[in-house]
NULUM-178069 format. One record per residue (C-alpha): residue number from 1; x negated, y, z. Coordinates in nm, 4 decimals, always signed. Example, Ala and Ser with C-alpha at 12.3 -4.5 7.8 and 13.67 -1.06 7.14 Angstrom:
<atoms>
> 1:-1.2300:-0.4500:+0.7800
> 2:-1.3670:-0.1060:+0.7140
</atoms>
This chain:
<atoms>
> 1:+0.0000:+0.0000:+0.0000
> 2:-0.1554:+0.3323:-0.1023
> 3:-0.1183:+0.6365:+0.1189
> 4:+0.0443:+0.8693:-0.1371
> 5:-0.0943:+1.1666:+0.0520
> 6:+0.1434:+1.4672:+0.0453
> 7:+0.0154:+1.7824:-0.1224
> 8:+0.0152:+1.9776:+0.2043
> 9:-0.2131:+1.7168:+0.3622
> 10:-0.4884:+1.7480:+0.1008
> 11:-0.8201:+1.8898:+0.2275
> 12:-0.8035:+2.2677:+0.2030
> 13:-1.1565:+2.2847:+0.0614
> 14:-1.0612:+2.0549:-0.2267
> 15:-0.7487:+2.2571:-0.3047
> 16:-0.9494:+2.5809:-0.2965
> 17:-1.2147:+2.4333:-0.5241
> 18:-0.9577:+2.3321:-0.7853
> 19:-0.7967:+2.6768:-0.7689
> 20:-1.1381:+2.8383:-0.8012
> 21:-1.1924:+2.6436:-1.1225
> 22:-0.8977:+2.8259:-1.2777
> 23:-0.6531:+2.5395:-1.2360
> 24:-0.3195:+2.5230:-1.0557
> 25:-0.3839:+2.2808:-0.7665
> 26:-0.0179:+2.1836:-0.7361
> 27:+0.0042:+2.1085:-1.1085
> 28:-0.3129:+1.8978:-1.0887
> 29:-0.1728:+1.7125:-0.7872
> 30:+0.1528:+1.6446:-0.9717
> 31:-0.0467:+1.5145:-1.2687
> 32:-0.2332:+1.2736:-1.0416
> 33:+0.0948:+1.1597:-0.8833
> 34:+0.2368:+1.0901:-1.2292
> 35:-0.0726:+0.8915:-1.3208
> 36:-0.0292:+0.6704:-1.0153
> 37:+0.3393:+0.6291:-1.0945
> 38:+0.2346:+0.4851:-1.4307
> 39:+0.0204:+0.2278:-1.2480
> 40:+0.2521:+0.1657:-0.9547
> 41:+0.6056:+0.2321:-1.0816
> 42:+0.8734:+0.2721:-0.8213
> 43:+0.6345:+0.2698:-0.5273
> 44:+0.5232:-0.0920:-0.5628
> 45:+0.1777:-0.2203:-0.4675
> 46:-0.1137:-0.3246:-0.6875
> 47:-0.0330:-0.6943:-0.7280
> 48:-0.3959:-0.7941:-0.7844
> 49:-0.5590:-0.6025:-0.5001
> 50:-0.2691:-0.6843:-0.2676
> 51:-0.3350:-1.0544:-0.3200
> 52:-0.6955:-1.0257:-0.2091
> 53:-0.7966:-1.1058:+0.1501
> 54:-0.8764:-0.8127:+0.3761
> 55:-1.2134:-0.7061:+0.2428
> 56:-1.2738:-0.4235:+0.4858
> 57:-1.4512:-0.1025:+0.3897
> 58:-1.7228:-0.0546:+0.1311
> 59:-1.9225:+0.2102:-0.0499
> 60:-1.9119:+0.2539:-0.4277
> 61:-2.0960:+0.4821:-0.6671
> 62:-1.9587:+0.6343:-0.9841
> 63:-2.2472:+0.6738:-1.2264
> 64:-2.3030:+0.7934:-1.5807
> 65:-2.3797:+0.5277:-1.8381
> 66:-2.4808:+0.7726:-2.1097
> 67:-2.6206:+1.1266:-2.1297
> 68:-2.3734:+1.4129:-2.1230
> 69:-2.1920:+1.6744:-1.9177
> 70:-1.9491:+1.5795:-1.6423
> 71:-1.6137:+1.7383:-1.5642
> 72:-1.3084:+1.6428:-1.3615
> 73:-1.4926:+1.4988:-1.0633
> 74:-1.2896:+1.7044:-0.8173
> 75:-0.9777:+1.5572:-0.9755
> 76:-1.1242:+1.2097:-0.9320
> 77:-1.1735:+1.2936:-0.5647
> 78:-0.8130:+1.4115:-0.5463
> 79:-0.7025:+1.0782:-0.6928
> 80:-0.8921:+0.8832:-0.4264
> 81:-0.7575:+1.1143:-0.1552
> 82:-0.4005:+1.0755:-0.2779
> 83:-0.4336:+0.6988:-0.2752
> 84:-0.6309:+0.6485:+0.0464
> 85:-0.5640:+0.9558:+0.2583
> 86:-0.8007:+1.0115:+0.5490
> 87:-0.9452:+0.6597:+0.5174
> 88:-1.1586:+0.7655:+0.2210
> 89:-1.4740:+0.9729:+0.2128
> 90:-1.6178:+1.1204:-0.1075
> 91:-1.9782:+1.2400:-0.0975
> 92:-2.2647:+1.3344:-0.3255
> 93:-2.0307:+1.4712:-0.5912
> 94:-2.2269:+1.6724:-0.8465
> 95:-2.0762:+1.9997:-0.9716
> 96:-1.8656:+1.9909:-1.2855
> 97:-2.0713:+2.1160:-1.5780
> 98:-2.3795:+1.9222:-1.4660
> 99:-2.5852:+1.7542:-1.7394
> 100:-2.6501:+1.3936:-1.6451
> 101:-2.8592:+1.1020:-1.7695
> 102:-2.7741:+0.7311:-1.7753
> 103:-2.7802:+0.5935:-1.4224
> 104:-2.7218:+0.9262:-1.2484
> 105:-2.4739:+0.8902:-0.9615
> 106:-2.2122:+1.1638:-0.9911
> 107:-1.9916:+1.0704:-0.6949
> 108:-1.9929:+0.8245:-0.4036
> 109:-1.6738:+0.6958:-0.2456
> 110:-1.6353:+0.4950:+0.0725
> 111:-1.3123:+0.3475:+0.2004
> 112:-1.0942:+0.0373:+0.2167
> 113:-1.1897:-0.1952:-0.0681
> 114:-0.8297:-0.2618:-0.1716
> 115:-0.7514:+0.1079:-0.1965
> 116:-1.0669:+0.1913:-0.3888
> 117:-0.9873:-0.0850:-0.6370
> 118:-0.6336:+0.0452:-0.6823
> 119:-0.7452:+0.4072:-0.7367
> 120:-1.0553:+0.3299:-0.9428
> 121:-0.9057:+0.3403:-1.2924
> 122:-0.6881:+0.6456:-1.2296
> 123:-0.9845:+0.8429:-1.0956
> 124:-1.2058:+0.7301:-1.3831
> 125:-0.9399:+0.8100:-1.6434
> 126:-0.9413:+1.1758:-1.5384
> 127:-1.3178:+1.2079:-1.4989
> 128:-1.4120:+1.0102:-1.8101
> 129:-1.1735:+1.1944:-2.0408
> 130:-1.2634:+1.5392:-1.9144
> 131:-1.6352:+1.4579:-1.9182
> 132:-1.5885:+1.3514:-2.2794
> 133:-1.4444:+1.6939:-2.3620
> 134:-1.7257:+1.8699:-2.1755
> 135:-1.9908:+1.6561:-2.3442
> 136:-1.8516:+1.7143:-2.6932
> 137:-1.8366:+2.0882:-2.6255
> 138:-2.1950:+2.0935:-2.5003
> 139:-2.3154:+1.9447:-2.8292
> 140:-2.1584:+2.2336:-3.0200
> 141:-2.3029:+2.4819:-2.7720
> 142:-2.6483:+2.3324:-2.8266
> 143:-2.6055:+2.3457:-3.2046
> 144:-2.5124:+2.7160:-3.1913
> 145:-2.7928:+2.8187:-2.9550
> 146:-2.9777:+3.1275:-3.0750
> 147:-2.6894:+3.2561:-3.2884
> 148:-2.4143:+3.4925:-3.1842
> 149:-2.1465:+3.2327:-3.2506
> 150:-1.9628:+3.0649:-2.9648
> 151:-1.7473:+2.7551:-2.9809
> 152:-1.3723:+2.7897:-2.9183
> 153:-1.1102:+2.5308:-2.8388
> 154:-0.7583:+2.5260:-2.9886
> 155:-0.4019:+2.4315:-2.8918
> 156:-0.4580:+2.0851:-3.0382
> 157:-0.4484:+1.9329:-2.6924
> 158:-0.2823:+1.6277:-2.5412
> 159:+0.0655:+1.7249:-2.4172
> 160:+0.0476:+1.7876:-2.0440
> 161:-0.3330:+1.7939:-2.0432
> 162:-0.3969:+2.1418:-2.1869
> 163:-0.5110:+2.3196:-1.8724
> 164:-0.7392:+2.0304:-1.7791
> 165:-0.8853:+1.9919:-2.1283
> 166:-0.9496:+2.3634:-2.1589
> 167:-1.1147:+2.3579:-1.8167
> 168:-1.3441:+2.0809:-1.9429
> 169:-1.4304:+2.2941:-2.2464
> 170:-1.5456:+2.5661:-2.0069
> 171:-1.7527:+2.3090:-1.8178
> 172:-1.9261:+2.2225:-2.1453
> 173:-2.0105:+2.5877:-2.2150
> 174:-1.7302:+2.6635:-2.4595
> 175:-1.4739:+2.9438:-2.4690
> 176:-1.0988:+2.9074:-2.4369
> 177:-0.8701:+3.0402:-2.7085
> 178:-0.5078:+3.1108:-2.6198
> 179:-0.3476:+2.8858:-2.3621
> 180:+0.0060:+2.9108:-2.4978
> 181:+0.2280:+3.0755:-2.7556
> 182:+0.2804:+3.3815:-2.5374
> 183:-0.0598:+3.5045:-2.4181
> 184:-0.1763:+3.5911:-2.7706
> 185:-0.0136:+3.6066:-3.1136
> 186:-0.1566:+3.4006:-3.3987
> 187:-0.0374:+3.4788:-3.7509
> 188:-0.0818:+3.1630:-3.9598
> 189:-0.0263:+3.0946:-4.3289
> 190:+0.3353:+2.9870:-4.2802
> 191:+0.4118:+3.3082:-4.0923
> 192:+0.2745:+3.5002:-4.3899
> 193:+0.4937:+3.3025:-4.6287
> 194:+0.8010:+3.3599:-4.4127
> 195:+0.7329:+3.7333:-4.3735
> 196:+0.6409:+3.8019:-4.7351
> 197:+0.2677:+3.8455:-4.6911
> 198:-0.0086:+3.8331:-4.4350
> 199:-0.0060:+4.2100:-4.3701
> 200:+0.3721:+4.2139:-4.3321
> 201:+0.3519:+3.9297:-4.0816
> 202:+0.0789:+4.1072:-3.8840
> 203:+0.2700:+4.4334:-3.8765
> 204:+0.5877:+4.2561:-3.7634
> 205:+0.4083:+4.1087:-3.4632
> 206:+0.2444:+4.4402:-3.3728
> 207:+0.5812:+4.6163:-3.3893
> 208:+0.7514:+4.3506:-3.1765
> 209:+0.4750:+4.3192:-2.9164
> 210:+0.2736:+4.6417:-2.8881
> 211:-0.0462:+4.5937:-2.6933
> 212:-0.0547:+4.2160:-2.7361
> 213:-0.3685:+4.0618:-2.8859
> 214:-0.2995:+3.9496:-3.2413
> 215:-0.5195:+3.7225:-3.4514
> 216:-0.4531:+3.6726:-3.8218
> 217:-0.5529:+3.3752:-4.0340
> 218:-0.6783:+3.4655:-4.3804
> 219:-0.7357:+3.2287:-4.6689
> 220:-0.9605:+3.4425:-4.8891
> 221:-1.1584:+3.7647:-4.8990
> 222:-0.8740:+3.9690:-5.0469
> 223:-0.6570:+3.8843:-4.7459
> 224:-0.9496:+3.9711:-4.5202
> 225:-0.9811:+4.3169:-4.6756
> 226:-0.6059:+4.3709:-4.6492
> 227:-0.5759:+4.2863:-4.2794
> 228:-0.8888:+4.4857:-4.1958
> 229:-0.7310:+4.7856:-4.3658
> 230:-0.4141:+4.7236:-4.1634
> 231:-0.6132:+4.7511:-3.8410
> 232:-0.6420:+4.3871:-3.7353
> 233:-0.9256:+4.3287:-3.4886
> 234:-0.9233:+3.9475:-3.4674
> 235:-0.9433:+3.7448:-3.7872
> 236:-0.9637:+3.3708:-3.8489
> 237:-1.1413:+3.2599:-4.1661
> 238:-0.9589:+2.9419:-4.2621
> 239:-1.1316:+2.6724:-4.4673
> 240:-1.3683:+2.9160:-4.6353
> 241:-1.6938:+2.8147:-4.7961
> 242:-2.0176:+2.9116:-4.6253
> 243:-2.0803:+3.1713:-4.8936
> 244:-1.7365:+3.3280:-4.8446
> 245:-1.7815:+3.3364:-4.4676
> 246:-2.1132:+3.5148:-4.5115
> 247:-1.9446:+3.7648:-4.7456
> 248:-1.6635:+3.8128:-4.4927
> 249:-1.9234:+3.9026:-4.2305
> 250:-2.0837:+4.1518:-4.4715
> 251:-1.7467:+4.3119:-4.5440
> 252:-1.6702:+4.3405:-4.1742
> 253:-2.0159:+4.4785:-4.0964
> 254:-1.9847:+4.7379:-4.3716
> 255:-1.6626:+4.8553:-4.2116
> 256:-1.8378:+4.8974:-3.8765
> 257:-1.7492:+4.5515:-3.7407
> 258:-1.3943:+4.6425:-3.6371
> 259:-1.2932:+4.2754:-3.6080
> 260:-1.4222:+3.9579:-3.4496
> 261:-1.4438:+3.6755:-3.7018
> 262:-1.3614:+3.3139:-3.6252
> 263:-1.4488:+3.0262:-3.8573
> 264:-1.2064:+2.7345:-3.8615
> 265:-1.0901:+2.4389:-4.0638
> 266:-1.2503:+2.0972:-4.0858
> 267:-1.5855:+2.2049:-3.9450
> 268:-1.8298:+1.9366:-3.8360
> 269:-2.1199:+1.9360:-3.5958
> 270:-2.3524:+1.8808:-3.8909
> 271:-2.2378:+2.2139:-4.0403
> 272:-2.2329:+2.4033:-3.7123
> 273:-2.5665:+2.5770:-3.7525
> 274:-2.5064:+2.6633:-4.1171
> 275:-2.1726:+2.8255:-4.0326
> 276:-2.3078:+3.0069:-3.7275
> 277:-2.5887:+3.1585:-3.9314
> 278:-2.3340:+3.3374:-4.1519
> 279:-2.2873:+3.5725:-3.8561
> 280:-1.9356:+3.4769:-3.7459
> 281:-1.8509:+3.5398:-3.3817
> 282:-1.6645:+3.2175:-3.3069
> 283:-1.6231:+2.8659:-3.4421
> 284:-1.3006:+2.6929:-3.3416
> 285:-1.3025:+2.3147:-3.3131
> 286:-0.9819:+2.1206:-3.2588
> 287:-1.1766:+1.7960:-3.2239
> 288:-1.3053:+1.9076:-2.8833
> 289:-0.9671:+1.8087:-2.7431
> 290:-0.7672:+1.6152:-3.0018
> 291:-1.0303:+1.3548:-3.0927
> 292:-1.2541:+1.3344:-2.7904
> 293:-1.4434:+1.0156:-2.7107
> 294:-1.4270:+0.9401:-2.3401
> 295:-1.7499:+0.9653:-2.1471
> 296:-1.8742:+0.6367:-2.0056
> 297:-1.8525:+0.6488:-1.6275
> 298:-1.8456:+0.3360:-1.4174
> 299:-1.7722:+0.2519:-1.0540
> 300:-1.9805:-0.0136:-0.8819
> 301:-1.9698:-0.1288:-0.5211
> 302:-2.2979:-0.1328:-0.3383
> 303:-2.3931:-0.4919:-0.2746
> 304:-2.5730:-0.4150:+0.0517
</atoms>
């Protein structure tokens, strides 16, 4: 039987840490509760661990099995705390955003063996997925080093995971784009079609939401010139060739750099440096969140 620790009984330091990371602690807690409900529907017990004899307490290490950047370890601790309450102790947890090598211990957990076994996969699911996002982001950050370009995430996130995935992007050194459809406007190609042109769409948003940040997607250099002339200060260069992106930067520079320029559309890590050297300000990469490969973390009990 797991403890199912109430939110108000969580350690205050852990709650404060999660809030300090820019996350809503209650939302993270609810996400962890839902994850356990998937494993233990209706409040039942883990049928495998419950069948084991009383195995007492033990100590286990979670360690990296590949090089990368870790994220979500505080959420892993929350998962263990939710499941085991005050019978668990988590120590030696490295800070999120830490670069690790194979074999590096990132967290140690001690508690009742049955409970640790029950919580193991849920804790690892959070930490491994978010570390995968952070690791993927760090590779783009490394590829862009020495240029002015920074890597952005997108809204191509797993439903219900957006805040966590975008947090992991920050852990990897990336920059968050908009979090929702309300904190920034984004004029895409279909908006332009519906409004009768990219400038008309931009002007409609500005008129409806004065003072709101507005980014406009352009498909070619003529659209770039048009939205620059209309006063747009954030422009996305969609699926442009390297040569056209470089020309877009020259056009913007000649106008006094009134806009930030973001490259997007099917970009790969192999092209990262080439695109960054055109002079764009940002490179947005949906794959950071929609196609992430989980980071290999494993939990092993200490045999001594």
